[in-house]
N, CA, C, O and the ligand as a Tripos MOL2 file, in Angstrom:
@<TRIPOS>MOLECULE
protein
  241   239    61     0     0
PROTEIN
NO_CHARGES

@<TRIPOS>ATOM
      1 N          -3.2170   -2.0980   12.3710 N.3       1 MET1
      2 CA         -4.6050   -1.9700   12.8210 C.3       1 MET1
      3 C          -5.0310   -0.5170   12.8680 C.2       1 MET1
      4 O          -4.2400    0.3810   13.1570 O.2       1 MET1
      5 N          -6.2810   -0.3190   12.5820 N.am      2 GLU2
      6 CA         -6.7880    1.0360   12.6170 C.3       2 GLU2
      7 C          -7.5010    1.3020   13.9280 C.2       2 GLU2
      8 O          -8.0040    0.3880   14.5800 O.2       2 GLU2
      9 N          -7.5330    2.5560   14.2940 N.am      3 GLY3
     10 CA         -8.2310    2.9310   15.5140 C.3       3 GLY3
     11 C          -9.7370    2.8170   15.3380 C.2       3 GLY3
     12 O         -10.2450    2.5770   14.2430 O.2       3 GLY3
     13 N         -10.4100    2.9930   16.4220 N.am      4 GLU4
     14 CA        -11.8710    2.8870   16.3660 C.3       4 GLU4
     15 C         -12.4840    4.0550   15.6150 C.2       4 GLU4
     16 O         -13.4760    3.9070   14.9010 O.2       4 GLU4
     17 N         -11.8810    5.2030   15.7890 N.am      5 ARG5
     18 CA        -12.4120    6.3840   15.1050 C.3       5 ARG5
     19 C         -11.8590    6.4060   13.6880 C.2       5 ARG5
     20 O         -10.6610    6.2360   13.4620 O.2       5 ARG5
     21 N         -12.7370    6.6120   12.7740 N.am      6 LYS6
     22 CA        -12.3310    6.6680   11.3850 C.3       6 LYS6
     23 C         -11.5960    7.9780   11.1260 C.2       6 LYS6
     24 O         -12.0800    9.0640   11.4450 O.2       6 LYS6
     25 N         -10.4330    7.8400   10.5480 N.am      7 ARG7
     26 CA         -9.6740    9.0450   10.2470 C.3       7 ARG7
     27 C         -10.1770    9.6780    8.9620 C.2       7 ARG7
     28 O         -10.7000    9.0110    8.0700 O.2       7 ARG7
     29 N         -10.0020   10.9610    8.9050 N.am      8 LEU8
     30 CA        -10.3450   11.7020    7.7000 C.3       8 LEU8
     31 C          -9.0990   11.8400    6.8470 C.2       8 LEU8
     32 O          -8.0720   12.3460    7.3000 O.2       8 LEU8
     33 N          -9.1990   11.3960    5.6370 N.am      9 TYR9
     34 CA         -8.0790   11.5510    4.7290 C.3       9 TYR9
     35 C          -8.3040   12.7860    3.8820 C.2       9 TYR9
     36 O          -9.3680   12.9770    3.2930 O.2       9 TYR9
     37 N          -7.2850   13.6130    3.8360 N.am     10 VAL10
     38 CA         -7.3900   14.8470    3.0740 C.3      10 VAL10
     39 C          -6.5760   14.7050    1.8020 C.2      10 VAL10
     40 O          -5.3940   14.3600    1.8380 O.2      10 VAL10
     41 N          -7.2210   14.9750    0.6820 N.am     11 CYS11
     42 CA         -6.5490   14.8620   -0.6060 C.3      11 CYS11
     43 C          -6.3220   16.2420   -1.2080 C.2      11 CYS11
     44 O          -7.0880   17.1790   -0.9840 O.2      11 CYS11
     45 N          -5.2500   16.3330   -1.9740 N.am     12 CYS12
     46 CA         -4.9450   17.5670   -2.6880 C.3      12 CYS12
     47 C          -6.0490   17.8630   -3.7010 C.2      12 CYS12
     48 O          -6.4000   16.9920   -4.4970 O.2      12 CYS12
     49 N          -6.5980   19.0710   -3.6850 N.am     13 PRO13
     50 CA         -7.6320   19.4120   -4.6650 C.3      13 PRO13
     51 C          -7.0710   19.5940   -6.0720 C.2      13 PRO13
     52 O          -7.8200   19.6350   -7.0480 O.2      13 PRO13
     53 N          -5.7510   19.7020   -6.1660 N.am     14 GLY14
     54 CA         -5.1460   19.8800   -7.4810 C.3      14 GLY14
     55 C          -4.8510   18.5700   -8.1810 C.2      14 GLY14
     56 O          -5.1420   18.4110   -9.3660 O.2      14 GLY14
     57 N          -4.2660   17.6210   -7.4400 N.am     15 CYS15
     58 CA         -3.8180   16.3900   -8.0890 C.3      15 CYS15
     59 C          -4.3470   15.1270   -7.4200 C.2      15 CYS15
     60 O          -4.0280   14.0170   -7.8460 O.2      15 CYS15
     61 N          -5.1460   15.2910   -6.3870 N.am     16 SER16
     62 CA         -5.8080   14.1710   -5.7010 C.3      16 SER16
     63 C          -4.8710   13.2800   -4.9000 C.2      16 SER16
     64 O          -5.2800   12.2140   -4.4380 O.2      16 SER16
     65 N          -3.6440   13.6920   -4.7310 N.am     17 ARG17
     66 CA         -2.7550   12.9180   -3.8800 C.3      17 ARG17
     67 C          -3.2230   13.0310   -2.4240 C.2      17 ARG17
     68 O          -3.6370   14.0970   -1.9680 O.2      17 ARG17
     69 N          -3.1460   11.9280   -1.7250 N.am     18 ARG18
     70 CA         -3.5270   11.9740   -0.3190 C.3      18 ARG18
     71 C          -2.4390   12.6740    0.4760 C.2      18 ARG18
     72 O          -1.2690   12.2970    0.4220 O.2      18 ARG18
     73 N          -2.8330   13.6750    1.1970 N.am     19 LEU19
     74 CA         -1.8580   14.5220    1.8730 C.3      19 LEU19
     75 C          -1.6090   14.1030    3.3120 C.2      19 LEU19
     76 O          -0.4610   13.9920    3.7410 O.2      19 LEU19
     77 N          -2.6630   13.8750    4.0460 N.am     20 CYS20
     78 CA         -2.5110   13.6140    5.4630 C.3      20 CYS20
     79 C          -3.8520   13.1550    6.0220 C.2      20 CYS20
     80 O          -4.8610   13.1160    5.3190 O.2      20 CYS20
     81 N          -3.8320   12.8190    7.2760 N.am     21 THR21
     82 CA         -5.0820   12.5750    7.9710 C.3      21 THR21
     83 C          -5.3570   13.7690    8.8700 C.2      21 THR21
     84 O          -4.4380   14.4740    9.2870 O.2      21 THR21
     85 N          -6.5980   13.9820    9.1540 N.am     22 ALA22
     86 CA         -6.9620   15.1440    9.9520 C.3      22 ALA22
     87 C          -8.0290   14.7730   10.9660 C.2      22 ALA22
     88 O          -8.7890   13.8210   10.7870 O.2      22 ALA22
     89 N          -8.0600   15.5420   12.0160 N.am     23 LYS23
     90 CA         -9.0880   15.3630   13.0410 C.3      23 LYS23
     91 C         -10.0990   16.4920   12.9570 C.2      23 LYS23
     92 O          -9.9070   17.4760   12.2440 O.2      23 LYS23
     93 N         -11.1650   16.3250   13.6950 N.am     24 GLU24
     94 CA        -12.1590   17.3780   13.7620 C.3      24 GLU24
     95 C         -11.5310   18.6660   14.2850 C.2      24 GLU24
     96 O         -10.5880   18.6470   15.0770 O.2      24 GLU24
     97 N         -12.0710   19.7640   13.8270 N.am     25 ASN25
     98 CA        -11.6390   21.0900   14.2640 C.3      25 ASN25
     99 C         -10.1770   21.3720   13.9560 C.2      25 ASN25
    100 O          -9.5040   22.0880   14.6980 O.2      25 ASN25
    101 N          -9.6920   20.8060   12.8570 N.am     26 SER26
    102 CA         -8.3140   21.0730   12.4480 C.3      26 SER26
    103 C          -8.2590   22.2990   11.5540 C.2      26 SER26
    104 O          -9.2210   22.6370   10.8650 O.2      26 SER26
    105 N          -7.1340   22.9380   11.5850 N.am     27 ASP27
    106 CA         -6.8770   24.0950   10.7440 C.3      27 ASP27
    107 C          -5.3860   24.0790   10.4560 C.2      27 ASP27
    108 O          -4.5780   24.4510   11.3070 O.2      27 ASP27
    109 N          -5.0280   23.6540    9.2700 N.am     28 LEU28
    110 CA         -3.6060   23.5230    8.9740 C.3      28 LEU28
    111 C          -3.3280   23.8190    7.5130 C.2      28 LEU28
    112 O          -4.2290   23.8750    6.6760 O.2      28 LEU28
    113 N          -2.0580   24.0040    7.2420 N.am     29 GLU29
    114 CA         -1.6100   24.1930    5.8640 C.3      29 GLU29
    115 C          -0.5560   23.1540    5.5780 C.2      29 GLU29
    116 O           0.2890   22.8530    6.4200 O.2      29 GLU29
    117 N          -0.6170   22.6070    4.3740 N.am     30 ILE30
    118 CA          0.3590   21.5890    4.0110 C.3      30 ILE30
    119 C           0.7100   21.7590    2.5370 C.2      30 ILE30
    120 O          -0.1360   22.1020    1.7110 O.2      30 ILE30
    121 N           1.9750   21.5110    2.2330 N.am     31 GLU31
    122 CA          2.3960   21.6060    0.8420 C.3      31 GLU31
    123 C           2.3130   20.2360    0.2120 C.2      31 GLU31
    124 O           2.8470   19.2620    0.7440 O.2      31 GLU31
    125 N           1.6510   20.1640   -0.9080 N.am     32 CYS32
    126 CA          1.5310   18.8910   -1.6110 C.3      32 CYS32
    127 C           2.8930   18.4970   -2.1740 C.2      32 CYS32
    128 O           3.5010   19.2750   -2.9090 O.2      32 CYS32
    129 N           3.3800   17.3040   -1.8420 N.am     33 PRO33
    130 CA          4.6890   16.8900   -2.3350 C.3      33 PRO33
    131 C           4.6860   16.5390   -3.8170 C.2      33 PRO33
    132 O           5.7440   16.4120   -4.4340 O.2      33 PRO33
    133 N           3.5200   16.3860   -4.3720 N.am     34 LYS34
    134 CA          3.4480   15.9980   -5.7790 C.3      34 LYS34
    135 C           3.3870   17.2070   -6.6950 C.2      34 LYS34
    136 O           4.1620   17.3110   -7.6470 O.2      34 LYS34
    137 N           2.4770   18.1110   -6.4130 N.am     35 CYS35
    138 CA          2.2820   19.2330   -7.3310 C.3      35 CYS35
    139 C           2.7810   20.5570   -6.7610 C.2      35 CYS35
    140 O           2.8230   21.5570   -7.4790 O.2      35 CYS35
    141 N           3.1570   20.5820   -5.4940 N.am     36 GLY36
    142 CA          3.7610   21.7780   -4.9360 C.3      36 GLY36
    143 C           2.7960   22.8410   -4.4660 C.2      36 GLY36
    144 O           3.2120   23.8820   -3.9580 O.2      36 GLY36
    145 N           1.5220   22.5920   -4.6290 N.am     37 LYS37
    146 CA          0.5530   23.5740   -4.1470 C.3      37 LYS37
    147 C           0.5060   23.5600   -2.6210 C.2      37 LYS37
    148 O           0.6680   22.5200   -1.9830 O.2      37 LYS37
    149 N           0.2810   24.7310   -2.0650 N.am     38 VAL38
    150 CA          0.0720   24.8120   -0.6240 C.3      38 VAL38
    151 C          -1.4280   24.7880   -0.3780 C.2      38 VAL38
    152 O          -2.1780   25.6100   -0.9030 O.2      38 VAL38
    153 N          -1.8350   23.8430    0.4160 N.am     39 ILE39
    154 CA         -3.2600   23.6130    0.6260 C.3      39 ILE39
    155 C          -3.6280   23.9650    2.0550 C.2      39 ILE39
    156 O          -3.0080   23.4910    3.0070 O.2      39 ILE39
    157 N          -4.6260   24.7870    2.1890 N.am     40 LYS40
    158 CA         -5.1770   25.0640    3.5070 C.3      40 LYS40
    159 C          -6.3090   24.0770    3.7650 C.2      40 LYS40
    160 O          -7.1920   23.8930    2.9280 O.2      40 LYS40
    161 N          -6.2690   23.4530    4.9240 N.am     41 ILE41
    162 CA         -7.2450   22.4180    5.2610 C.3      41 ILE41
    163 C          -8.0000   22.8490    6.5120 C.2      41 ILE41
    164 O          -7.4090   23.1840    7.5390 O.2      41 ILE41
    165 N          -9.2910   22.8320    6.3960 N.am     42 LEU42
    166 CA        -10.1440   23.1120    7.5420 C.3      42 LEU42
    167 C         -11.0740   21.9200    7.7360 C.2      42 LEU42
    168 O         -11.7040   21.4470    6.7900 O.2      42 LEU42
    169 N         -11.1490   21.4490    8.9570 N.am     43 VAL43
    170 CA        -12.0690   20.3580    9.2620 C.3      43 VAL43
    171 C         -13.0140   20.8380   10.3520 C.2      43 VAL43
    172 O         -12.5850   21.2520   11.4290 O.2      43 VAL43
    173 N         -14.2850   20.7770   10.0590 N.am     44 SER44
    174 CA        -15.2760   21.2370   11.0240 C.3      44 SER44
    175 C         -15.5340   20.1720   12.0710 C.2      44 SER44
    176 O         -15.0570   19.0420   11.9640 O.2      44 SER44
    177 N         -16.2870   20.5450   13.0700 N.am     45 SER45
    178 CA        -16.6370   19.5810   14.1120 C.3      45 SER45
    179 C         -17.5740   18.5060   13.5730 C.2      45 SER45
    180 O         -17.7080   17.4440   14.1810 O.2      45 SER45
    181 N         -18.2220   18.7690   12.4390 N.am     46 GLU46
    182 CA        -19.0630   17.7450   11.8000 C.3      46 GLU46
    183 C         -18.2560   16.8960   10.8330 C.2      46 GLU46
    184 O         -18.8190   16.1410   10.0390 O.2      46 GLU46
    185 N         -16.9330   17.0200   10.8990 N.am     47 ARG47
    186 CA        -16.0230   16.2270   10.0650 C.3      47 ARG47
    187 C         -16.1570   16.5660    8.5870 C.2      47 ARG47
    188 O         -15.8640   15.7390    7.7230 O.2      47 ARG47
    189 N         -16.5880   17.7540    8.3100 N.am     48 LYS48
    190 CA        -16.6150   18.2040    6.9310 C.3      48 LYS48
    191 C         -15.2710   18.8320    6.6030 C.2      48 LYS48
    192 O         -14.7760   19.6890    7.3350 O.2      48 LYS48
    193 N         -14.6910   18.3980    5.5000 N.am     49 VAL49
    194 CA        -13.3560   18.8580    5.1290 C.3      49 VAL49
    195 C         -13.4650   19.9090    4.0410 C.2      49 VAL49
    196 O         -14.1370   19.7190    3.0260 O.2      49 VAL49
    197 N         -12.7870   21.0250    4.2780 N.am     50 ILE50
    198 CA        -12.7260   22.0840    3.2820 C.3      50 ILE50
    199 C         -11.2650   22.2700    2.9080 C.2      50 ILE50
    200 O         -10.4130   22.4650    3.7740 O.2      50 ILE50
    201 N         -10.9850   22.2110    1.6260 N.am     51 THR51
    202 CA         -9.6210   22.4470    1.1770 C.3      51 THR51
    203 C          -9.6030   23.6630    0.2630 C.2      51 THR51
    204 O         -10.5300   23.9120   -0.5080 O.2      51 THR51
    205 N          -8.5250   24.4000    0.3800 N.am     52 GLU52
    206 CA         -8.3970   25.6220   -0.4110 C.3      52 GLU52
    207 C          -6.9420   25.7550   -0.8330 C.2      52 GLU52
    208 O          -6.0330   25.6100   -0.0160 O.2      52 GLU52
    209 N          -6.7310   26.0290   -2.1000 N.am     53 ILE53
    210 CA         -5.3620   26.2350   -2.5820 C.3      53 ILE53
    211 C          -4.9470   27.6600   -2.2410 C.2      53 ILE53
    212 O          -5.5650   28.6240   -2.6940 O.2      53 ILE53
    213 N          -3.9000   27.7830   -1.4450 N.am     54 VAL54
    214 CA         -3.4660   29.1180   -1.0490 C.3      54 VAL54
    215 C          -2.2480   29.5710   -1.8450 C.2      54 VAL54
    216 O          -1.9400   30.7620   -1.8970 O.2      54 VAL54
    217 N          -1.5580   28.6210   -2.4620 N.am     55 LYS55
    218 CA         -0.3870   29.0010   -3.2500 C.3      55 LYS55
    219 C          -0.1800   27.9870   -4.3560 C.2      55 LYS55
    220 O          -0.1080   26.7830   -4.1110 O.2      55 LYS55
    221 N          -0.0860   28.4790   -5.5550 N.am     56 GLU56
    222 CA          0.1600   27.6080   -6.6960 C.3      56 GLU56
    223 C           1.6370   27.6540   -7.0450 C.2      56 GLU56
    224 O           2.2710   28.7090   -7.0280 O.2      56 GLU56
    225 N           2.1550   26.5020   -7.3540 N.am     57 GLN57
    226 CA          3.5550   26.4590   -7.7690 C.3      57 GLN57
    227 C           3.6620   27.0040   -9.2010 C.2      57 GLN57
    228 O           2.8690   26.6690  -10.0810 O.2      57 GLN57
    229 N           4.6430   27.8290   -9.3870 N.am     58 GLN58
    230 CA          4.8720   28.3760  -10.7100 C.3      58 GLN58
    231 C           5.6290   27.3680  -11.5630 C.2      58 GLN58
    232 O           6.6560   26.8270  -11.1510 O.2      58 GLN58
    233 N           5.1120   27.1320  -12.7390 N.am     59 LYS59
    234 CA          5.7960   26.2220  -13.6520 C.3      59 LYS59
    235 C           6.0710   26.9400  -14.9550 C.2      59 LYS59
    236 O           5.2670   27.7450  -15.4240 O.2      59 LYS59
    237 N           7.2150   26.6370  -15.5280 N.am     60 ASN60
    238 CA          7.5680   27.2410  -16.8120 C.3      60 ASN60
    239 C           6.9230   26.4800  -17.9610 C.2      60 ASN60
    240 O           7.1070   26.8430  -19.1220 O.2      60 ASN60
    241 ZN         -1.1930   18.1370   -5.3530 Zn       61 ZN61
@<TRIPOS>BOND
     1     1     2 1
     2     2     3 1
     3     3     4 2
     4     3     5 am
     5     5     6 1
     6     6     7 1
     7     7     8 2
     8     7     9 am
     9     9    10 1
    10    10    11 1
    11    11    12 2
    12    11    13 am
    13    13    14 1
    14    14    15 1
    15    15    16 2
    16    15    17 am
    17    17    18 1
    18    18    19 1
    19    19    20 2
    20    19    21 am
    21    21    22 1
    22    22    23 1
    23    23    24 2
    24    23    25 am
    25    25    26 1
    26    26    27 1
    27    27    28 2
    28    27    29 am
    29    29    30 1
    30    30    31 1
    31    31    32 2
    32    31    33 am
    33    33    34 1
    34    34    35 1
    35    35    36 2
    36    35    37 am
    37    37    38 1
    38    38    39 1
    39    39    40 2
    40    39    41 am
    41    41    42 1
    42    42    43 1
    43    43    44 2
    44    43    45 am
    45    45    46 1
    46    46    47 1
    47    47    48 2
    48    47    49 am
    49    49    50 1
    50    50    51 1
    51    51    52 2
    52    51    53 am
    53    53    54 1
    54    54    55 1
    55    55    56 2
    56    55    57 am
    57    57    58 1
    58    58    59 1
    59    59    60 2
    60    59    61 am
    61    61    62 1
    62    62    63 1
    63    63    64 2
    64    63    65 am
    65    65    66 1
    66    66    67 1
    67    67    68 2
    68    67    69 am
    69    69    70 1
    70    70    71 1
    71    71    72 2
    72    71    73 am
    73    73    74 1
    74    74    75 1
    75    75    76 2
    76    75    77 am
    77    77    78 1
    78    78    79 1
    79    79    80 2
    80    79    81 am
    81    81    82 1
    82    82    83 1
    83    83    84 2
    84    83    85 am
    85    85    86 1
    86    86    87 1
    87    87    88 2
    88    87    89 am
    89    89    90 1
    90    90    91 1
    91    91    92 2
    92    91    93 am
    93    93    94 1
    94    94    95 1
    95    95    96 2
    96    95    97 am
    97    97    98 1
    98    98    99 1
    99    99   100 2
   100    99   101 am
   101   101   102 1
   102   102   103 1
   103   103   104 2
   104   103   105 am
   105   105   106 1
   106   106   107 1
   107   107   108 2
   108   107   109 am
   109   109   110 1
   110   110   111 1
   111   111   112 2
   112   111   113 am
   113   113   114 1
   114   114   115 1
   115   115   116 2
   116   115   117 am
   117   117   118 1
   118   118   119 1
   119   119   120 2
   120   119   121 am
   121   121   122 1
   122   122   123 1
   123   123   124 2
   124   123   125 am
   125   125   126 1
   126   126   127 1
   127   127   128 2
   128   127   129 am
   129   129   130 1
   130   130   131 1
   131   131   132 2
   132   131   133 am
   133   133   134 1
   134   134   135 1
   135   135   136 2
   136   135   137 am
   137   137   138 1
   138   138   139 1
   139   139   140 2
   140   139   141 am
   141   141   142 1
   142   142   143 1
   143   143   144 2
   144   143   145 am
   145   145   146 1
   146   146   147 1
   147   147   148 2
   148   147   149 am
   149   149   150 1
   150   150   151 1
   151   151   152 2
   152   151   153 am
   153   153   154 1
   154   154   155 1
   155   155   156 2
   156   155   157 am
   157   157   158 1
   158   158   159 1
   159   159   160 2
   160   159   161 am
   161   161   162 1
   162   162   163 1
   163   163   164 2
   164   163   165 am
   165   165   166 1
   166   166   167 1
   167   167   168 2
   168   167   169 am
   169   169   170 1
   170   170   171 1
   171   171   172 2
   172   171   173 am
   173   173   174 1
   174   174   175 1
   175   175   176 2
   176   175   177 am
   177   177   178 1
   178   178   179 1
   179   179   180 2
   180   179   181 am
   181   181   182 1
   182   182   183 1
   183   183   184 2
   184   183   185 am
   185   185   186 1
   186   186   187 1
   187   187   188 2
   188   187   189 am
   189   189   190 1
   190   190   191 1
   191   191   192 2
   192   191   193 am
   193   193   194 1
   194   194   195 1
   195   195   196 2
   196   195   197 am
   197   197   198 1
   198   198   199 1
   199   199   200 2
   200   199   201 am
   201   201   202 1
   202   202   203 1
   203   203   204 2
   204   203   205 am
   205   205   206 1
   206   206   207 1
   207   207   208 2
   208   207   209 am
   209   209   210 1
   210   210   211 1
   211   211   212 2
   212   211   213 am
   213   213   214 1
   214   214   215 1
   215   215   216 2
   216   215   217 am
   217   217   218 1
   218   218   219 1
   219   219   220 2
   220   219   221 am
   221   221   222 1
   222   222   223 1
   223   223   224 2
   224   223   225 am
   225   225   226 1
   226   226   227 1
   227   227   228 2
   228   227   229 am
   229   229   230 1
   230   230   231 1
   231   231   232 2
   232   231   233 am
   233   233   234 1
   234   234   235 1
   235   235   236 2
   236   235   237 am
   237   237   238 1
   238   238   239 1
   239   239   240 2
@<TRIPOS>SUBSTRUCTURE
     1 MET1         2 RESIDUE 1 A MET
     2 GLU2         6 RESIDUE 1 A GLU
     3 GLY3        10 RESIDUE 1 A GLY
     4 GLU4        14 RESIDUE 1 A GLU
     5 ARG5        18 RESIDUE 1 A ARG
     6 LYS6        22 RESIDUE 1 A LYS
     7 ARG7        26 RESIDUE 1 A ARG
     8 LEU8        30 RESIDUE 1 A LEU
     9 TYR9        34 RESIDUE 1 A TYR
    10 VAL10       38 RESIDUE 1 A VAL
    11 CYS11       42 RESIDUE 1 A CYS
    12 CYS12       46 RESIDUE 1 A CYS
    13 PRO13       50 RESIDUE 1 A PRO
    14 GLY14       54 RESIDUE 1 A GLY
    15 CYS15       58 RESIDUE 1 A CYS
    16 SER16       62 RESIDUE 1 A SER
    17 ARG17       66 RESIDUE 1 A ARG
    18 ARG18       70 RESIDUE 1 A ARG
    19 LEU19       74 RESIDUE 1 A LEU
    20 CYS20       78 RESIDUE 1 A CYS
    21 THR21       82 RESIDUE 1 A THR
    22 ALA22       86 RESIDUE 1 A ALA
    23 LYS23       90 RESIDUE 1 A LYS
    24 GLU24       94 RESIDUE 1 A GLU
    25 ASN25       98 RESIDUE 1 A ASN
    26 SER26      102 RESIDUE 1 A SER
    27 ASP27      106 RESIDUE 1 A ASP
    28 LEU28      110 RESIDUE 1 A LEU
    29 GLU29      114 RESIDUE 1 A GLU
    30 ILE30      118 RESIDUE 1 A ILE
    31 GLU31      122 RESIDUE 1 A GLU
    32 CYS32      126 RESIDUE 1 A CYS
    33 PRO33      130 RESIDUE 1 A PRO
    34 LYS34      134 RESIDUE 1 A LYS
    35 CYS35      138 RESIDUE 1 A CYS
    36 GLY36      142 RESIDUE 1 A GLY
    37 LYS37      146 RESIDUE 1 A LYS
    38 VAL38      150 RESIDUE 1 A VAL
    39 ILE39      154 RESIDUE 1 A ILE
    40 LYS40      158 RESIDUE 1 A LYS
    41 ILE41      162 RESIDUE 1 A ILE
    42 LEU42      166 RESIDUE 1 A LEU
    43 VAL43      170 RESIDUE 1 A VAL
    44 SER44      174 RESIDUE 1 A SER
    45 SER45      178 RESIDUE 1 A SER
    46 GLU46      182 RESIDUE 1 A GLU
    47 ARG47      186 RESIDUE 1 A ARG
    48 LYS48      190 RESIDUE 1 A LYS
    49 VAL49      194 RESIDUE 1 A VAL
    50 ILE50      198 RESIDUE 1 A ILE
    51 THR51      202 RESIDUE 1 A THR
    52 GLU52      206 RESIDUE 1 A GLU
    53 ILE53      210 RESIDUE 1 A ILE
    54 VAL54      214 RESIDUE 1 A VAL
    55 LYS55      218 RESIDUE 1 A LYS
    56 GLU56      222 RESIDUE 1 A GLU
    57 GLN57      226 RESIDUE 1 A GLN
    58 GLN58      230 RESIDUE 1 A GLN
    59 LYS59      234 RESIDUE 1 A LYS
    60 ASN60      238 RESIDUE 1 A ASN
    61 ZN61       241 GROUP 0 **** ****
């Protein structure tokens, strides 16, 4: 069952994999398990999600 409040799902801006759920006023960094990018996630009090790639995985 889901809670009454709708959770915000944050997706990787690189590969669209769903990374995590977030609450309002969140500020976190998470590494995408699929593509290896480190994503900075900011969620405003208006539930607007901003994602920013802070580190790209180097590939040969
Ligand atoms: Zn990714």
